[in-house]
Steps between C-alpha positions, in 0.01 A plus 500: 500500500740761637343763268153412634613536865674832415183623318281396798717684753516806275118502461450463877750781565316737262158412659633551854656831410193639333287384794731672752505819291120506493493483878694823515256689276341807651195668358304808616132592514369702212196644673388656826259213563610139428305191602693205637319164468521162672562326165599564140157588350226760536285224643704505823391745770704815575741440786600866548543826308817694449451878491860612423602562138860390413528269807767240418399131525705184437386252241483145640273314249323532165181347377347621170429878543542502878820547708547382851683766698635568845553845654758627749269410790473133375142541379436289186232443243408504133479816287396533133796590278322811375543653846879454508804638320876471515622644833704814540429545868602374837420530867754574769542237770684736736535876549727653244644839398436656159814662360550761228774289327576120507743517794446510873725803516262719295234727637212315678157610364250308709446214740312211336289297747479120494216385270515798265424440130775623272482541123832402331619739224840333439762294690874446499699232685408596859259790477164586338359837404147504634195716540261505788237772536680831472850359544740374232852371584725202550461211740718196552364158388528329838191414702244542224229269370404499137664556160856611549683511166 
């Protein structure tokens, strides 16, 4: 009886952890034009269209080949899995400074405005090396929305 209770709690623990990890999954758009639908099928009408490649979106549900997502502006809908890939981007939620090295004492390279799309090249504990348009440098991980490794 004790083994059964232990097994049941262990099973519920595993399920709850995998569920919570899935809620933290970020994906990004593969193409410049991605249809977002009202439901998880091509039979549902298009709700809106994203026109920004590599835009990060948060996975909130799955059904067959469709993924329900939410973006940084709280828009949500269903996208076919073929239009998504693992995220390596994020959006700033406040104005930031891009630095030459991963320290606030290094040379500032550019001011990054709130809402800017940043492509992540690599990250360490508190900083990420990013690319945005013609700039490449380091930015701290605070106040960003998306995949921060």
